[in-house]
C-alpha positions in Angstrom: 20.4 -272.1 -64.7 21.3 -268.5 -65.6 24.7 -267.0 -65.8 25.3 -263.4 -66.8 29.0 -262.3 -67.1 30.3 -258.8 -67.4 27.2 -257.4 -69.1 27.6 -253.9 -70.5 24.8 -251.9 -72.3 24.6 -248.3 -73.4 22.1 -246.2 -75.3 24.1 -243.6 -77.1 26.3 -241.8 -74.6 24.3 -243.1 -71.6 25.9 -246.2 -70.0 23.1 -248.2 -68.4 24.8 -251.4 -67.4 28.5 -251.3 -66.4 29.6 -254.9 -65.8 26.8 -257.0 -64.4 27.6 -260.4 -63.1 25.0 -262.8 -61.6 24.1 -266.5 -61.3 20.6 -267.8 -60.7 19.7 -271.4 -59.8 16.7 -273.4 -60.9 13.7 -272.9 -58.6 14.9 -269.5 -57.2 12.8 -266.4 -56.9 15.1 -263.4 -57.3 13.9 -259.8 -57.1 15.8 -256.9 -58.7 15.3 -253.5 -57.1 16.8 -250.0 -57.5 15.9 -246.5 -58.4 14.2 -245.7 -61.7 16.8 -245.6 -64.5 19.2 -247.9 -62.6 19.1 -250.5 -65.4 16.7 -253.1 -63.9 14.4 -253.5 -66.9 17.3 -253.3 -69.3 19.0 -256.2 -67.5 15.7 -258.2 -67.5 15.3 -257.6 -71.3 18.9 -258.7 -71.9 18.4 -261.9 -69.9 15.2 -262.4 -71.8 16.9 -261.9 -75.2 14.7 -259.0 -76.0 17.7 -256.6 -76.1 21.3 -257.1 -77.3 24.5 -256.7 -75.3 27.6 -254.7 -76.2 29.9 -256.9 -74.1 29.6 -260.0 -72.0 27.6 -263.1 -72.2 24.3 -264.6 -71.0 23.9 -268.4 -70.6 20.6 -270.1 -70.0 20.8 -273.8 -69.3 24.4 -273.7 -70.7 23.2 -272.0 -74.0 25.0 -268.8 -74.8 21.8 -267.1 -76.1 23.4 -264.0 -77.5 25.4 -266.0 -80.0 22.3 -267.6 -81.5 20.9 -266.6 -84.9 17.7 -264.5 -84.8 15.7 -267.5 -85.9 17.2 -269.8 -83.2 16.9 -267.1 -80.6 13.2 -266.6 -81.4 12.5 -270.3 -81.0 14.5 -270.5 -77.8 12.7 -267.5 -76.3 9.3 -268.9 -77.2 10.1 -272.3 -75.7 12.2 -271.4 -72.6 11.3 -267.9 -71.4 8.0 -266.6 -70.2 7.3 -262.9 -69.7 4.9 -261.1 -67.4 4.8 -257.3 -67.8 3.2 -254.4 -65.8 0.8 -254.0 -68.7 -0.9 -257.3 -69.5 -0.6 -257.0 -73.3 -3.7 -259.2 -73.7 -5.2 -259.1 -77.2 -8.7 -257.5 -76.7 -10.5 -259.4 -79.4 -9.5 -262.8 -78.0 -10.9 -264.7 -75.1 -8.9 -265.6 -72.0 -8.3 -269.1 -73.4 -7.3 -267.8 -76.8 -4.8 -265.3 -75.2 -3.2 -268.0 -73.2 -2.8 -270.3 -76.2 -1.0 -267.8 -78.4 2.6 -268.8 -77.5 1.7 -272.4 -78.0 0.3 -271.7 -81.4 3.5 -269.8 -82.3 5.5 -272.9 -81.2 3.4 -275.0 -83.6 1.4 -276.9 -81.0 -1.9 -278.5 -82.2 -4.9 -276.4 -81.2 -6.5 -279.2 -79.1 -3.3 -279.8 -77.1 -2.8 -276.0 -76.6 -6.3 -275.5 -75.5 -6.2 -278.4 -73.1 -3.0 -277.1 -71.5 -4.4 -273.5 -71.3 -7.6 -274.8 -69.7 -5.5 -276.7 -67.1 -3.5 -273.6 -66.3 -6.5 -271.3 -66.0 -8.1 -273.9 -63.7 -5.0 -273.9 -61.6 -5.2 -270.1 -61.4 -8.9 -270.3 -60.4 -10.0 -268.8 -63.7 -11.9 -271.8 -65.1 -15.1 -269.7 -65.2 -13.5 -267.0 -67.3 -12.3 -269.1 -70.3 -14.6 -267.3 -72.8 -14.4 -263.8 -71.3 -12.5 -261.1 -73.2 -10.0 -258.8 -71.3 -12.5 -256.0 -71.1 -14.8 -258.3 -69.1 -12.1 -259.1 -66.5 -10.6 -257.3 -63.5 -7.0 -256.2 -63.4 -6.0 -259.1 -61.2 -7.8 -261.6 -63.5 -6.0 -260.1 -66.5 -2.6 -260.4 -64.8 -3.3 -264.1 -63.9 -4.2 -264.7 -67.5 -0.9 -263.1 -68.5 0.9 -265.5 -66.0 -0.9 -268.5 -67.6 0.2 -267.3 -71.0 3.8 -267.1 -69.8 3.5 -270.7 -68.5 1.9 -272.3 -71.5 5.1 -273.6 -73.1 6.6 -274.9 -69.8 9.4 -272.3 -69.9 12.6 -272.7 -67.9 12.2 -269.2 -66.4 9.6 -266.5 -65.9 10.8 -262.9 -66.2 8.4 -260.4 -64.6 8.8 -256.6 -65.0 6.8 -254.7 -62.4 4.1 -257.3 -62.5 2.0 -255.8 -59.7 2.6 -252.2 -60.8 -1.0 -251.7 -62.0 -2.8 -253.8 -59.4 -4.5 -252.8 -56.2 -3.1 -254.0 -52.8 -5.3 -257.1 -52.6 -4.6 -258.2 -56.2 -0.9 -257.5 -55.6 -0.9 -259.8 -52.6 -2.7 -262.6 -54.6 -0.1 -262.3 -57.3 2.8 -262.5 -54.9 1.2 -265.7 -53.3 0.7 -267.1 -56.8 4.4 -266.8 -57.6 5.3 -268.8 -54.4 2.6 -271.4 -55.4 4.1 -271.7 -58.9 7.6 -272.2 -57.5 6.3 -274.8 -55.0 4.2 -276.7 -57.6 6.4 -276.5 -60.7 9.8 -275.5 -59.3 9.5 -272.4 -61.5 12.3 -269.9 -61.6 11.5 -266.2 -61.4 13.4 -263.0 -61.9 11.2 -260.1 -60.8 11.9 -256.4 -61.3 9.9 -254.5 -58.8 9.4 -251.4 -56.7 7.1 -253.3 -54.5 8.9 -253.9 -51.2 6.6 -256.7 -50.2 7.2 -258.6 -53.4 10.9 -258.0 -53.1 10.9 -259.5 -49.6 9.3 -262.8 -50.6 12.1 -263.5 -52.9 14.9 -265.9 -52.0 17.4 -263.2 -52.9 17.1 -259.4 -53.5 19.6 -257.8 -55.9 20.0 -254.0 -55.8 21.2 -252.3 -59.0 22.8 -248.8 -58.6 24.6 -246.9 -61.3 24.6 -249.9 -63.6 26.1 -252.4 -61.2 24.8 -254.9 -58.6 25.5 -253.7 -55.1 27.2 -256.2 -52.9 
């Protein structure tokens, strides 16, 4: 599903990625670990088309995403990639249901269809009694599950998660980890998860360690 070849990335004089190669299959859960500054989040942002590369290529479902125009890339990202971040980035003025619907609205889905899909996802995530609640009325774990539902709303090919349990307590972290396994089992969802959480790293099918800008073998 994903093939990254000879990925290089620098910020000024700082070389962050120095020739990353990886392949990820459909339905895999892959964790990416390493020290702070090793390049984990940079790699995730490049795979997610949020950042550009200096050299190399990234293919998602045989599409070389970094050769796309900005317009095509935005459409591809919206349709095929879901993001879950450490900070939930929920819009405070909107309800849980409305927050989940936003990517579907951007994709041009009719409101009724988007709201039906969002309601189904929130029910699947045991949040059907929180549809009209705003983020300030929800726990951290509930907010993160809403962020997961938002990432899933357009049926993306892959979910990219950057320190998804970083702001959660131990119980909420455990529930999030179990949720990822449930999503893979139910939807054959593919995950790349950047994490410092050893427990989350261990549940993955594979653990990739980045050190000094390369993947350690």
